[in-house]
N, C-alpha and C positions, 0 to 999 in steps of 0.2 A: 504494500500500500504506500502511495506517495504521501508527501507532507500534507497536501490539501485534503486528502481523504481522511487522514488521521485527525486533522483539526475538525473536520465536519463530523466525524464519528464520535467525538467527545461531546458534541452538542446534544441537547435534549430534543425530543420530538417537536415541541412547541417552537423552539428556536429554528429548527429545520424548516418547519412550515412557514414561519415568518420570513426567513431568508428566501425560500422558494417564491413566495408571493412578491417580495420586493424585486427579485431578479426578473420575474415574469413581467412586472409592471415596467421596469426599466427597458427590457427587451421590446415591449410593445411601443414605448416612446421612440426608441431608436428605429424600429421598423416603420413607424409612421413618418419619421423624418425622411427616410429613404423613399417611401412611397410618394411623398410630396415633392421629391426632387432635390431636396437639400442634402448636402453632404454632412454626415455626422462629424463631430470633432475628432473622434477616434474610430474609424471604421472597424478596426480589429476588436473593438469592445463587443460587437454583436456576436462574434465567434466565442469570445471569452464567456459571455453570459449564457450562451447556448450550452457550452461545456459545463459551466457551473450548475445549471439547472439539471443537466444529465447526471452529474455527480450526486446531487442531492437526491434525485429520484432513485438512482441505483442504490444509494445507501439506505433509503427508506424501504425499498423492496427487500434488501438483504436482511435488515432488522426484522421486517415482518415475517420473512421466511424462517428466521432464527427462532421467533416466538412460536411458530406453528410446529417446529420440529421437536 
């Protein structure tokens, strides 16, 4: 596991949900900027947010699977 996943793994479920919602809102804002034709300040931020969201979802699924087992 890399450093980011270990940091996320230490968070509680509520913190993960909050981070997920914040990341999704930020991604929505950036996608709206692109759709309107403006260039975001940091185009790589979209990719970073997508990966962050995927990390959180992966971690939530693995925790959920661990509870069932």
